N, C-alpha and C positions, 0 to 999 in steps of 0.2 A: 504493498499497500504506500502510497505518495501522497502528503498533505503539504500543500505549498501556502505559505505565505497566509494564512487564515489569521483570524483576531476572534479573538471570543470577548461580547459586548460591545467593544469599540472596532471600527474596520473602517480605514478610510481607502475609498478608493469612485472611480465614475463608472457606473453601469447604468443604464435602461430597463427600468422595471415595473411592468407594469401593475396597474391598480388593481385593487378586488374587484371593481366594479367593470372590469372588461369583461369578464367571463358574461356571454347572453343567457338569456332563458330560453324554455317557451314562450308563446305567446300565442294566446284565444283567437283562432281563425274566423274570421265571419263566412256564415253561410254564404253558398253561391250556386246560379244556376249551373248544371250541366252545358259546359259549350258543346257546339257542332263536332261530331265526332266522339265526346267523351260516352261510356255507358255509367249510367246511373247504377247504382246500389239501394237495395231497398232491406234484404233478408241478407242473414246467412249464406253460403255457399263457397263453390269454385270459381274463381274467377284466372282467365287463361289463355285467350287471347294473345298472340306476342305483338307487342308494340302500343299496347290499349293502354288508353287512361279511362279509370274506372274511378266513381266520383261518389261517396256516399250522399244519400239526399235524407237522411235520418237516420239517429240510434239503431244498433243494431245488436242484438245479445241472441246468447246460444249456452242454453246449460251443460253444453260439450266442448269443444274448441269450435270455432266462430266460422274462420275465412282460411281459405288454402288458394295461393297463390302460384303462377305459373310464371315460367324465364321472360326477362323484357316487357314487364306490364307496371305500371303505377297506379298506386293506391291512393288517393287523395282524400281521407278523412273526412276534410272540407265543414270543418269544425265541431264535427260529430265525436261521439264514444262507441267503441266496439266492446262490449262486455264479454268476457266469456266464464264459462262455471257457473252460469247466472241460474240455477238450477232450484234456489229457496233450500240449499242444503241447511239441514240440522246440525246440530253437536250431541256430543253427550253431556249429560247436565253434571256442572260445576267439573270438567275434564281436568281443571286445575288445583282441583282442590283448595280455591282461595274462598270455598265456604266450608271449608274443613272437612268433615264425611260425608254429607246432606249429600244424598242419591245414590250411594255406594254401599253394598252390600259385604259386609265384610263379618260374615258368618264364618268363613271359613280364613279367619285372617288375625288371629289371636295379638298377632306382632302390630299389629297394621297402628302408627302415629301420624298424627303431622305436626311436623317441624316447621321452622321459621328458617327460609333459606339466608338469613343474615345471619342464624345462629350458628349453623352448618355450614353452608357455601355457596356460592351464588349458582341458578340454575334459571328458572321461568319464574318469574311471578314473586309474590312475598312467600308461599309454602309450596312444599310439596311430601310425599308420602314418605315415610320409613315402613318397609318391611322386612320381617323376618322369612330365612330360609324358609320354605315350603306354603307362606300364606297364599292364599288366594282372593283375588279381591272381584267383583262382579257389578258392571256398570249398567245404568236404567238403558230402556231401551232407547234406539235413535232410527228415525223411518226414514230408508235410502229410497229416496222418489223415484230412481231412472236403473234401469235394469239393461242388464248386458253391456257395462262399461267400468271401468277400472275406480276402485276405491283402493284405500289402506287404513286397515287398523292399524293405530300405530301406537307408541308407548315410551315416553321420554325417558332416559336412565341415566343418571348424573356419572355413573360409572366412577370406581374406584381410581386413588392417586398410584400413580407411578412405583412412590415408595411402598404405598400399602400392598401394592400385588408384588413387590421386591423381583420387578424387572419382568417379569412372569406374565402376560395379558391374558394367558389361563385362567388366571384368578381373578378376572376383573368380573364384575357384575353380571349375573344373568337371569334373563326370564324368558317364560314362554307367554305367547298371545294365542289365545281361542277365542271363535267368536261366534255367536249361540243366535237360531234363529229364533223367531216369536214363540216356536215350542219347548225354548231351552233346549235344543239339540246341537250337537257341536257341528258347524259347517266344517267341510274340507274343500279343498279348492285344487286341484291340478291342474298347472299352468304350463302351456310348450311355449318357450321361449326359443330365440334364434339358436340357443347352445344346445338345449335339453329341454325335455319336459321333466318339470320339479313341481313339489308340494309347497305351495306359497302361504297357504292355510290350512293346518296351524304353522304358527314358526315357532320351533322349538328349542331351549335350552341358547339364544344367543345374549352376545352381549355388543354393547358399542366399541370395544376396541382403543381402549384411550381417549380421553377427553371429553366423555358424554355425547350424547346423540340421541338419536331416535332408532326403534327397531321396530318393524311393520310388518303385518302379514298382506299379501296383494289380494283382495278380491276383486276377481271378474267373470264376467256370463250368470251373474246371479237374478233371479227376479225383484223387482222391487220390494220392497217390505221393511219390520221391522227388525232388528236386528242390535244384537249387545256386546260387548268385549267381555272377555274375563283373563286375567294376567295371573298368572303364576310366579312368586319370584322361586327362581331355583337357587340364588344365595342370598344372604342379605343384600337389600338394596334401596336405592333412592329413586322415585317412580315420578313423573308428573306430567302433564299436557294429554293423557289418556283419550283417546278419540277414534271415530270413524270418517275422513275425510274424503272427497272427490280427489284423485290423483292424475296427473299427467293429461292435463289438460292445457291448450293454445289458442292464446289470441288470434295468431296468423302464422300459418303454419306452411311453408316451402320443402316440400319432399322430395327427393332425389333416391331416396330408400329408407323406409321407416326402419326401426333398431329395435325389436321387438323383446327387449330386457326388462326389466322392472323387479325382479324378484329382490329381495333384501341384499343375498350375497353378492348380487351384480355392482353392488356399490361400492364393494370393498376390494371387488376385484377391478373397477374402474374400470367396468362398462356399464355406459350409463343409456337409457332409454330415450327414445323419440316418435311417438304417432304409435303408440303400443298398439291403442284400440282401433286405428287403422289399419292394420296389417291384415291383408290378405295371403301372403304366403311366409313364414314364420323363418324360413330358410334361406329364402331370396329377397327377404324384406319388401318385396311387391307392394305396393299400398291398395287399400279396397276403390274398385271401380268409380273413377268420377274424380279420383283426386289426382290433380296434375302433376307428372311427373317432369322434372326439371332435372335436365341434362346438358350438360356441356358449358362454355364460356355466358356468361350474360348478366346482367342487374335485375333488380328488383326495387323497384322505389317504394317509400310508406312516408307520405308529409300530412302535417296539418291536424293533428286531432289527438284524442285521447284512446290508450288502449289500457283497459281497466279487470284487474279480476275480481269478478262476482260473488266469491266467495274466500273464505278463509279454510282455505288448503292445504296442499303438501305436494310437493312437487309439482311447478306448474312455471310454464313459459309464458311470457308476455309475447314475444317473436320469437321462433324457433327454424332452425333449417338447418337441413343434412344435406344440402344443394352445394357439393365441396369446389365449384370454379363459379359461383355467384355471388356478386358483391351485393349486401344490401344496403341500398341506402334511404338513411332515416332522419327526416328533416323538419325540426317543430312538431314533434310529438309527445306528450306526455305518457307518461306508463307510472300507474298504482296499482300495486299488489299486497297481500297480507298472507302470512303462514308460514310454514317451516318449508325450507329449500324452493323458495319460490323468487324465478328469475326473470327480469325484465328483459335479456336478448339474448340468445345461443346462439350465433352463427359462425361459420368459419371466416367471414372475412365482412368490411362493414366501414360505411363513411357515415361517422354520428355527428350531427351539427345541430344546435341549439334546443336539445331534447332537455327534458325533465323526469329524472327516474326517481320513483318517492315508492321505497320498497320497507314495508315490515314484517322483518324475520326474525324473529325473536333468538333460534338457534338452528344447527341444519343436522341433517340427519348424521353424516358422515364429515367430521373437519378435515381427514385427510387427502390433499391431492390440492392443486391449483383448477376446482370447478365450484362452481355455486355460488359465485359472486355475482354481483347486481347486475352488469353485464361480460360476459364469457363470450370472446374473439378470438378462436380456438385453433385457427387454420395457418398455413404457414405463409398465406399471401399478408401483405402489407395491409395495413387498417390506419383511420383517423379520426381522431374523436374529440372535437375542438366544440368549445362554447355551449356546455352544456353542464346540467348541473346533477348532483349524485347526493341522496340523503336517502339514509340506512342503508339494510342489507349486511350481510356476514362480507365484509369487502364489496368494492364498488365494481373494481374492473381487473380482468383479467387479459392481457395483449401477447399472443403468442407469436402472430405473424414478423417475420424479419422487418426493418427499417420501418415498423410502424410511428404514426405522430400522434401523440396526445398532448394538449397545449389549449389555454384558455380555457379550463374548465375550474368546477367549484367540485370538492371533494368533502363528502361530511357523511364519514364511517361510523354505523355502530356496530360495530365490530366485540363480542363477546365468546368466540373461541380464537383458539390460538393458531396464528398465522394467516389471517387472512385479513390483508392487507388492502390500504385503501387502493393503492396497486398493486398487483403481482405482475413484473415487469419480465416477462420470459420471451421478448421478440428481439434477439441480437441486433443490433445497429439501430435499434429504435431511439426517438430524442421525446421527453418527456419533459414540458416549457411552460413557463405563463400560467401556473395553475394554482390554486390555493390548497391547502389540506388544512381542516381543521375538524378533526373527527371529534365525536361526542364523546366515544370508545375508541380504543385501536389505536392505529400507526401509518405509517404514510407509505413509504414503496418498499418495498422487496425485490432484490435482485438475487435469484438461485438458483448458481449453477449458468450463468449467462454471460454475453460479452459485448464489449462496444457500445455499452448503451450510454448514452449522453442525460444525464440530469440538469438544467440549468433552470434562473430565474423564477423558481419556484418559490413559494411563501409557505413554511409549514408552519403549525399553531399547534404544537403536539403536548400534553398531558400526562403527567403519571395517572395510570389507570387503577378504578378498584379491582377487587381480586376478582377471579374467572373462576369457573367450574374446575377446570384442570390446573391451575396454579392460584389457590386460596391464598397462598402464603408470599407468595412473590413471584408476578408478572413484570413482564418489561413491555413500555410503550416504547417506539423506537421511528422516527423520523425516516430515516433510511436506513435498511440492512444491505449489508452486500455479504453472502453466505455462499460457500462451497463446502460445508462438512468433510474437510480434510482432504480433497483433491490434490493429487500430485501436480507438483509442476507441469504445465503445459498440458493439462488433460482436459480432452475434452466437455468432461463435467465439471471444470474448472469457472472462476466467476474471473474476469480478470479482463483488462480494457476499458474499464468503464471510467467515466468522467462525470467528475457533482463539483458544477463550480458554480457563482454566481445566483447562488441560494440565500436567503434570509429564514433564519430558524429560530422560533418564540419558545421555548422548553422552559415548563411550568413542572417544577418538582412541587409534592403536595403529600401530607397524609391524611390517611382516613381512621377518624380518631375511632370510629365504631369498629373500626379491623384492628385493633392494636399487635397483633403479631403478624401482621403484614408489612414487608417490606417492599414499597412501592418505588419503583424503578423508572424511570426515562430518559433517553438518550437522545441527542441530535443523529449521532451515528452508532450502529452497533456492528463491527467489523469480526468476520470469521473465516476469510478465504484464502487461500495458500498456493493456491495452482498460477498467479501471478501478479501481476502490479497493475493498481488502481490507483487514479488522479482524484483528490480532491484538493479544490484551490479555492480563493478570491470568496469565501462564505461568511457572511455573519451570523455568528452564532451569539443570541443572548440566551442567558440560563438564568430563572428565575426560582427561586427556591426558596417557596413559600413559610415553610417550617424547619427552618434549619438546625434547631434543636434536635428532631425529631430522627427514626433510624429509615427517613425518605432519603432516596438518593437521586440525584441527576447529574447526569453527566454529557459532556459536550459528545466526547469520544469515548466509546467502551469498545476495545480491542479485545478480543478475546482469540488471537489467530491461530489458528489448529495447525499440527504438524510444525511448529515451529517456523512457519514461512518468512522472509523476508518482510519486514517494516521499513520505510523509512520516514522518519517524520524531520520536516524543516518547517517551522510553524512559528509565530511572531503571534506571543499569547499577554493579553493581559488580564492577571488574575483576578479577579474582583470579588469571585466564591469561592468555595472551598474545594466544589466538583467540577474539575474542568478534564482530566484525562482519567480512565482507569486502563492502564497498561500492567500487565504480570511481568516483571523486571526480565524475567530469563526470555522475552519474546524480543524487547524492546533491543533494535540495533540503530543507535542512531549514526547517519555519516560523517 
């Protein structure tokens, strides 16, 4: 690592730094009559005439997915709203235990006990339920209004801490999920997926595999009716948010092939679902008749309106595409959603401008991997994201395309799970500039095992975080992290050649008095890379420790380099606070 001529607190240099109000935002479009040659849209359906411009003439909604687009079409939302999963879906009564045990049958759960998350560790809401091994609880009935569609019977599990498991994840909290019909009979669902045929309900003896999350049973091809969920604690455990919700719905879909997955185990194998309920052939991913098949290079444009989730569901997308060579252009679109693993955009490649993303996503199924951010751009092609605002979500943006551009945006992350930064920067050669990062909870930018990324002219406002579910005693918030977990010099899995310059950092340390045992830590830079050199220069770092007499920690640089890689520091400092650098001395080599 190379750190050049940076000053903490006072830095004298000339630069042009954009103002916070220079990022734009969604603006409500006025309704207009379709022009000659444009095609009016009044209801959900498939829009697939190449070169056509489709114009909404009213709000439209569907209890399932709403619109499917073909290649080289433009969809002008015309100031109207598309609502998906809009089926008046109900919920299990008191699914989050905020009303204690009201609505729950605990006859076979002598160890059941409501506890406050603040007294134990954070999860979702103010309360959760502690169960002893062997306890079984049963919910009230919930009406599932539509047959032959996907639902997830879900249960949040806080999970054991790493040290409690002795480093062996087989010692994590385990539960089983059963679903019963209106006669109290167990429901068994066997589902054919693209890779195998599996029992998807009940889900027996599963864990969340570190960090907490959700376990679910995939229901499909069931008749509408009354159903309830039964949870068995296979070990002592902490559970929350137990419900049956609509799953895998999409506001706007673009389909080359479906991805007929969705079993709980698939997520831990990083096999992700797309358009499961619209699959005709699970082996080939051929969609059902009528769904446009989008192949080859092209574009799809979506603009001027709102895309909204009509339910508090699980695993849903505002816009999803499996068309590998199609760029999705999204301009002046507001996207609103809530639920577990709710995603605004999941496409291979995009140009996003003047958009607003509002996501209420309190936790996710599986925090591991770089997926399920508010916007996932997962293809190798370059994308550009500009003049947009991101609010909420478990991480705001993932970019995987090389040479992508991210600029003039506002990021307000609401991260409660580990490593879901505002931006996960995974596109080598990308540039991130002129953005404001101001997470309510969470961190800024993570470069993990990637190269030649430039981060400049950004503004970071990072505060120490309260305890998290996975790290109740000490979790860190970082403006920028560069890591490669001990990669050898020059390794393709290394993080090197990255340049961080002309940024402004406001780093605030603070102590949470209600959590006396926690050591809250905040850093401008968290550096743990070893495969090569990275440059950091010309930055202004302001460190404000609000509680200097406490155990709270605030650093400008936290350097914990693995494999004792070379670290060169040529830095000019004005040390007005006790915490400027933390560097293990055996790893520090001054030039």
